[in-house]
OpenMM code with the backbone's topology and positions (N, CA, C; nanometers):
from openmm import Vec3, app, unit

residues = "MET ASP GLU ALA GLN PHE SER MET GLU ALA PRO GLU ASP TYR LYS VAL GLU SER GLN GLU LEU ASP LEU LEU GLY SER THR GLU GLU ASP PHE ILE GLU GLY LEU ARG ILE GLN ALA GLU PHE LEU ASN ASP GLY VAL PHE PRO ASP ASP VAL SER ILE GLU TYR VAL VAL LYS THR SER ALA GLN LEU LYS ASP LYS PHE ASN LYS LEU LYS MET THR ASP ASP GLU LYS ASN ARG SER ARG TYR GLU VAL PHE LYS ARG ILE ASP VAL TYR GLN VAL LEU GLN ARG ARG ARG".split()
positions = [
    Vec3(-0.9794, 3.0939, -6.4676),
    Vec3(-1.0461, 3.0051, -6.3899),
    Vec3(-1.1671, 2.9213, -6.4355),
    Vec3(-1.1361, 2.8337, -6.3595),
    Vec3(-1.1563, 2.7574, -6.3387),
    Vec3(-1.3082, 2.7153, -6.2704),
    Vec3(-1.4216, 2.6930, -6.4301),
    Vec3(-1.6006, 2.7068, -6.4248),
    Vec3(-1.6061, 2.6247, -6.2581),
    Vec3(-1.5667, 2.5350, -6.2701),
    Vec3(-1.6495, 2.4690, -6.2068),
    Vec3(-1.6425, 2.4885, -6.0163),
    Vec3(-1.5356, 2.5810, -6.0300),
    Vec3(-1.5347, 2.6042, -5.8763),
    Vec3(-1.6880, 2.7503, -5.9068),
    Vec3(-1.7249, 2.7627, -6.0074),
    Vec3(-1.8389, 2.8229, -5.9478),
    Vec3(-1.9810, 2.7346, -6.0092),
    Vec3(-1.9952, 2.6579, -5.9511),
    Vec3(-2.0529, 2.5340, -5.9993),
    Vec3(-2.1390, 2.5700, -5.7789),
    Vec3(-2.3077, 2.5500, -5.7798),
    Vec3(-2.3474, 2.5547, -5.6833),
    Vec3(-2.3927, 2.4251, -5.6357),
    Vec3(-2.3821, 2.3358, -5.6849),
    Vec3(-2.3475, 2.1448, -5.6700),
    Vec3(-2.2434, 2.1435, -5.5577),
    Vec3(-2.2576, 2.0513, -5.4697),
    Vec3(-2.2078, 2.0357, -5.3107),
    Vec3(-2.1055, 1.9456, -5.3636),
    Vec3(-2.0067, 1.9575, -5.3778),
    Vec3(-1.8570, 1.7585, -5.4393),
    Vec3(-1.9983, 1.6542, -5.3639),
    Vec3(-1.9219, 1.5813, -5.3670),
    Vec3(-1.9488, 1.4529, -5.4191),
    Vec3(-1.9738, 1.4319, -5.2612),
    Vec3(-1.7803, 1.4811, -5.1624),
    Vec3(-1.7974, 1.3918, -5.0875),
    Vec3(-1.8530, 1.5532, -4.9847),
    Vec3(-1.9099, 1.5977, -4.9552),
    Vec3(-2.0632, 1.6414, -4.9013),
    Vec3(-2.1682, 1.6181, -4.8100),
    Vec3(-2.2282, 1.6557, -4.7306),
    Vec3(-2.3210, 1.6247, -4.6813),
    Vec3(-2.4455, 1.7257, -4.6915),
    Vec3(-2.4587, 1.7484, -4.7465),
    Vec3(-2.6450, 1.8109, -4.7812),
    Vec3(-2.7122, 1.8144, -4.7006),
    Vec3(-2.6833, 1.8653, -4.5971),
    Vec3(-2.8061, 1.9058, -4.4715),
    Vec3(-2.9484, 2.0064, -4.4912),
    Vec3(-3.1061, 1.9784, -4.5238),
    Vec3(-3.1458, 2.0672, -4.5459),
    Vec3(-3.2311, 2.1523, -4.3995),
    Vec3(-3.2935, 2.2081, -4.3790),
    Vec3(-3.3479, 2.2826, -4.2811),
    Vec3(-3.4550, 2.4098, -4.2678),
    Vec3(-3.5477, 2.3778, -4.2571),
    Vec3(-3.6025, 2.4925, -4.1952),
    Vec3(-3.6368, 2.6314, -4.0758),
    Vec3(-3.6800, 2.7113, -4.0928),
    Vec3(-3.6760, 2.8201, -3.9858),
    Vec3(-3.7199, 2.8499, -3.9845),
    Vec3(-3.8431, 2.8624, -3.9265),
    Vec3(-3.9607, 2.9773, -3.9274),
    Vec3(-3.9894, 3.0157, -3.8251),
    Vec3(-3.9250, 3.1794, -3.7806),
    Vec3(-3.9492, 3.2753, -3.7803),
    Vec3(-4.1059, 3.3345, -3.7035),
    Vec3(-4.1614, 3.2688, -3.7559),
    Vec3(-4.3117, 3.3606, -3.7794),
    Vec3(-4.3792, 3.3576, -3.6111),
    Vec3(-4.4276, 3.3786, -3.5820),
    Vec3(-4.5520, 3.4012, -3.4560),
    Vec3(-4.4297, 3.3873, -3.3000),
    Vec3(-4.2955, 3.4671, -3.3588),
    Vec3(-4.2257, 3.4079, -3.1953),
    Vec3(-4.2169, 3.5508, -3.1659),
    Vec3(-4.3029, 3.5189, -2.9911),
    Vec3(-4.3698, 3.5788, -2.8960),
    Vec3(-4.2013, 3.6896, -2.8161),
    Vec3(-4.3115, 3.7902, -2.7353),
    Vec3(-4.1742, 3.8716, -2.6365),
    Vec3(-4.0743, 3.6566, -2.5367),
    Vec3(-4.1356, 3.5899, -2.4532),
    Vec3(-4.0534, 3.4324, -2.4439),
    Vec3(-3.9443, 3.4077, -2.5290),
    Vec3(-3.9696, 3.4040, -2.6514),
    Vec3(-3.8895, 3.3661, -2.7206),
    Vec3(-3.7399, 3.5492, -2.7783),
    Vec3(-3.8047, 3.5958, -2.7528),
    Vec3(-3.7004, 3.7302, -2.7275),
    Vec3(-3.6086, 3.7466, -2.6273),
    Vec3(-3.7325, 3.6783, -2.4920),
    Vec3(-3.6356, 3.5960, -2.3253),
    Vec3(-3.5725, 3.5094, -2.3487),
    Vec3(-3.5664, 3.4208, -2.4232),
    Vec3(-3.4986, 3.3139, -2.3874),
    Vec3(-3.3747, 3.3034, -2.5009),
    Vec3(-3.4463, 3.3786, -2.6346),
    Vec3(-3.2993, 3.3991, -2.7000),
    Vec3(-3.1603, 3.4440, -2.5756),
    Vec3(-3.2382, 3.5960, -2.5235),
    Vec3(-3.0962, 3.6454, -2.4439),
    Vec3(-3.0492, 3.6188, -2.3654),
    Vec3(-3.1497, 3.4334, -2.2944),
    Vec3(-3.0552, 3.3710, -2.1849),
    Vec3(-2.9665, 3.2979, -2.2114),
    Vec3(-2.9881, 3.2683, -2.3759),
    Vec3(-2.9083, 3.2409, -2.4254),
    Vec3(-2.8537, 3.2512, -2.3890),
    Vec3(-2.8303, 3.3397, -2.5148),
    Vec3(-2.6681, 3.4092, -2.5083),
    Vec3(-2.6323, 3.4415, -2.3922),
    Vec3(-2.6771, 3.4665, -2.3884),
    Vec3(-2.5847, 3.5416, -2.1814),
    Vec3(-2.5580, 3.4517, -2.1616),
    Vec3(-2.6995, 3.3092, -2.1155),
    Vec3(-2.6039, 3.1709, -2.0247),
    Vec3(-2.4846, 3.1163, -2.1542),
    Vec3(-2.4855, 3.1727, -2.2049),
    Vec3(-2.3877, 3.0165, -2.3494),
    Vec3(-2.2597, 3.0633, -2.3990),
    Vec3(-2.2903, 3.1984, -2.4248),
    Vec3(-2.1544, 3.2696, -2.4908),
    Vec3(-2.1729, 3.4210, -2.4749),
    Vec3(-2.1705, 3.4691, -2.2957),
    Vec3(-2.1135, 3.5886, -2.2949),
    Vec3(-2.1367, 3.5665, -2.1915),
    Vec3(-2.0679, 3.4405, -2.1493),
    Vec3(-1.9949, 3.4390, -1.9848),
    Vec3(-2.1478, 3.5612, -1.8449),
    Vec3(-2.2775, 3.4612, -1.9074),
    Vec3(-2.3275, 3.5123, -1.7812),
    Vec3(-2.4107, 3.6453, -1.8387),
    Vec3(-2.3337, 3.7209, -1.9788),
    Vec3(-2.3136, 3.8251, -1.8989),
    Vec3(-2.4753, 3.8846, -2.0481),
    Vec3(-2.5377, 3.9860, -2.0705),
    Vec3(-2.6948, 3.9888, -2.1456),
    Vec3(-2.5760, 4.0689, -2.2884),
    Vec3(-2.5764, 4.0570, -2.3842),
    Vec3(-2.5770, 4.1550, -2.5160),
    Vec3(-2.5666, 4.2624, -2.4971),
    Vec3(-2.5172, 4.3578, -2.4965),
    Vec3(-2.4293, 4.4451, -2.5376),
    Vec3(-2.5772, 4.5597, -2.6395),
    Vec3(-2.5564, 4.4790, -2.7361),
    Vec3(-2.6871, 4.5154, -2.8098),
    Vec3(-2.7771, 4.4097, -2.8203),
    Vec3(-2.9605, 4.4248, -2.8485),
    Vec3(-3.0479, 4.2908, -3.0324),
    Vec3(-3.0132, 4.3444, -3.1229),
    Vec3(-2.9537, 4.3867, -3.1817),
    Vec3(-3.0153, 4.4589, -3.2831),
    Vec3(-2.9653, 4.3799, -3.4399),
    Vec3(-3.0076, 4.3454, -3.4984),
    Vec3(-2.9964, 4.2152, -3.6252),
    Vec3(-2.8553, 4.3107, -3.6573),
    Vec3(-2.8156, 4.3855, -3.6897),
    Vec3(-2.6496, 4.4933, -3.7309),
    Vec3(-2.5898, 4.4557, -3.6050),
    Vec3(-2.5768, 4.4364, -3.5128),
    Vec3(-2.4932, 4.3955, -3.3599),
    Vec3(-2.5123, 4.2323, -3.3869),
    Vec3(-2.6275, 4.1579, -3.4368),
    Vec3(-2.5619, 4.0080, -3.4440),
    Vec3(-2.4820, 3.9470, -3.5662),
    Vec3(-2.5582, 4.0480, -3.6932),
    Vec3(-2.4068, 4.0268, -3.8221),
    Vec3(-2.2700, 4.0253, -3.7179),
    Vec3(-2.2678, 4.1453, -3.6427),
    Vec3(-2.0992, 4.2534, -3.6922),
    Vec3(-2.0511, 4.1312, -3.5396),
    Vec3(-2.1201, 4.0161, -3.4861),
    Vec3(-2.1197, 3.9356, -3.3550),
    Vec3(-2.0680, 3.8445, -3.4354),
    Vec3(-2.1173, 3.7800, -3.5341),
    Vec3(-2.1708, 3.6255, -3.5884),
    Vec3(-2.0118, 3.5832, -3.5800),
    Vec3(-1.8662, 3.5640, -3.6459),
    Vec3(-1.7905, 3.5267, -3.6057),
    Vec3(-1.8412, 3.4347, -3.4866),
    Vec3(-1.7727, 3.5518, -3.3991),
    Vec3(-1.7634, 3.5085, -3.2907),
    Vec3(-1.8618, 3.4527, -3.2094),
    Vec3(-1.9628, 3.4479, -3.2563),
    Vec3(-2.0827, 3.3612, -3.1937),
    Vec3(-2.1181, 3.2348, -3.2475),
    Vec3(-2.0788, 3.2314, -3.3780),
    Vec3(-1.9797, 3.1252, -3.4544),
    Vec3(-1.8810, 3.0252, -3.3854),
    Vec3(-1.8518, 3.0892, -3.2948),
    Vec3(-1.7015, 3.0270, -3.2630),
    Vec3(-1.7007, 2.9842, -3.0265),
    Vec3(-1.8318, 3.0620, -3.0789),
    Vec3(-1.8248, 3.0257, -2.9261),
    Vec3(-1.9340, 2.9283, -2.9136),
    Vec3(-1.9755, 2.8846, -3.0438),
    Vec3(-2.1326, 2.8258, -3.0293),
    Vec3(-2.0393, 2.6161, -3.0536),
    Vec3(-1.9145, 2.7051, -3.1497),
    Vec3(-1.8175, 2.5570, -3.2111),
    Vec3(-1.8357, 2.4818, -3.1240),
    Vec3(-1.7594, 2.6125, -2.9873),
    Vec3(-1.7089, 2.5455, -2.8118),
    Vec3(-1.7448, 2.4765, -2.6614),
    Vec3(-1.9282, 2.5052, -2.7426),
    Vec3(-1.9386, 2.3796, -2.6682),
    Vec3(-1.9947, 2.2476, -2.6353),
    Vec3(-2.0169, 2.2080, -2.4746),
    Vec3(-2.0028, 2.1043, -2.5457),
    Vec3(-2.1937, 2.0862, -2.5083),
    Vec3(-2.2131, 2.0723, -2.6158),
    Vec3(-2.3612, 1.9908, -2.6712),
    Vec3(-2.3110, 1.9275, -2.8334),
    Vec3(-2.4570, 1.8133, -2.8301),
    Vec3(-2.4878, 1.7896, -2.9026),
    Vec3(-2.4739, 1.8711, -3.0663),
    Vec3(-2.4667, 1.8168, -3.1404),
    Vec3(-2.5327, 1.9248, -3.2569),
    Vec3(-2.6563, 1.9369, -3.2843),
    Vec3(-2.7176, 1.9017, -3.2169),
    Vec3(-2.8697, 1.8751, -3.2393),
    Vec3(-2.9218, 2.0293, -3.0561),
    Vec3(-2.8249, 2.0350, -2.9869),
    Vec3(-2.9063, 2.0827, -2.8607),
    Vec3(-2.8014, 2.2576, -2.9048),
    Vec3(-2.7010, 2.2319, -3.0439),
    Vec3(-2.6667, 2.3763, -3.0839),
    Vec3(-2.7483, 2.4176, -3.0962),
    Vec3(-2.8196, 2.3688, -3.2306),
    Vec3(-2.9204, 2.3916, -3.3520),
    Vec3(-3.0694, 2.4310, -3.2411),
    Vec3(-3.0499, 2.3632, -3.1933),
    Vec3(-3.1682, 2.4368, -3.1376),
    Vec3(-3.1563, 2.5921, -3.0746),
    Vec3(-3.0403, 2.5800, -2.9781),
    Vec3(-2.9844, 2.7173, -2.8818),
    Vec3(-2.9852, 2.8203, -3.0212),
    Vec3(-2.9310, 2.7829, -3.1438),
    Vec3(-2.9237, 2.8969, -3.2440),
    Vec3(-3.0114, 2.9589, -3.2643),
    Vec3(-3.1024, 2.8835, -3.3673),
    Vec3(-3.2381, 2.9073, -3.3864),
    Vec3(-3.3014, 2.9131, -3.2276),
    Vec3(-3.3226, 2.9450, -3.1026),
    Vec3(-3.3530, 3.0503, -3.0440),
    Vec3(-3.3199, 3.1981, -3.0373),
    Vec3(-3.2414, 3.1307, -3.0351),
    Vec3(-3.1426, 3.3693, -3.0778),
    Vec3(-3.2335, 3.4375, -3.2591),
    Vec3(-3.2287, 3.3274, -3.2986),
    Vec3(-3.2831, 3.3810, -3.4001),
    Vec3(-3.4165, 3.3708, -3.3821),
    Vec3(-3.4651, 3.3570, -3.2942),
    Vec3(-3.6325, 3.3551, -3.3291),
    Vec3(-3.5760, 3.4991, -3.2403),
    Vec3(-3.5320, 3.5957, -3.0901),
    Vec3(-3.4847, 3.6529, -3.0665),
    Vec3(-3.5026, 3.7581, -3.1496),
    Vec3(-3.3801, 3.7616, -3.2659),
    Vec3(-3.3667, 3.8484, -3.3684),
    Vec3(-3.5087, 3.8660, -3.4352),
    Vec3(-3.5911, 3.7739, -3.4417),
    Vec3(-3.7265, 3.8257, -3.5044),
    Vec3(-3.8197, 3.8938, -3.4270),
    Vec3(-3.8262, 3.8817, -3.3012),
    Vec3(-3.8925, 3.9606, -3.2575),
    Vec3(-3.8345, 4.0969, -3.2033),
    Vec3(-3.7570, 4.0542, -3.2076),
    Vec3(-3.6978, 4.2181, -3.2091),
    Vec3(-3.7268, 4.2530, -3.3319),
    Vec3(-3.7207, 4.2575, -3.4795),
    Vec3(-3.7615, 4.3402, -3.6002),
    Vec3(-3.8939, 4.3545, -3.6435),
    Vec3(-3.9222, 4.2613, -3.5000),
    Vec3(-4.0823, 4.3442, -3.5494),
    Vec3(-4.1615, 4.4167, -3.4610),
    Vec3(-4.0550, 4.3614, -3.3198),
    Vec3(-4.1005, 4.5253, -3.2107),
    Vec3(-4.0173, 4.6687, -3.2634),
    Vec3(-3.9245, 4.6366, -3.3734),
    Vec3(-3.8416, 4.8069, -3.4427),
    Vec3(-3.9823, 4.8069, -3.5866),
    Vec3(-4.0887, 4.7551, -3.6041),
    Vec3(-4.1282, 4.7760, -3.7592),
    Vec3(-4.2336, 4.8355, -3.6662),
    Vec3(-4.3110, 4.8161, -3.4960),
    Vec3(-4.4558, 4.8803, -3.4635),
    Vec3(-4.3816, 4.9835, -3.4247),
    Vec3(-4.3075, 5.0412, -3.4546),
    Vec3(-4.2542, 5.1877, -3.3726),
    Vec3(-4.3337, 5.3108, -3.4731),
] * unit.nanometer
topology = app.Topology()
chain = topology.addChain("A")
for resn in residues:
    res = topology.addResidue(resn, chain)
    for name in ("N", "CA", "C"):
        topology.addAtom(name, app.Element.getBySymbol(name[0]), res)
């Protein structure tokens, strides 16, 4: 096998971007906003069947496809994704408190 296939360097024609996702300090309002975005933009107005990280992982391919089809700028899509991930963070914190 060609060792180049296992390189961690991005190919020359790729644009490398870095983003920071700060989920510390997420609130109940963040949870609600994440649910609203998921229902309004990704689930035809219906809240998700589950709010666990396992559900999000299980449905991530469908969520990605739906995000890609949204008529939003890339910045708007990234902000919406961020809100959905903040919702997941709040859920995880609440689960740990039980």
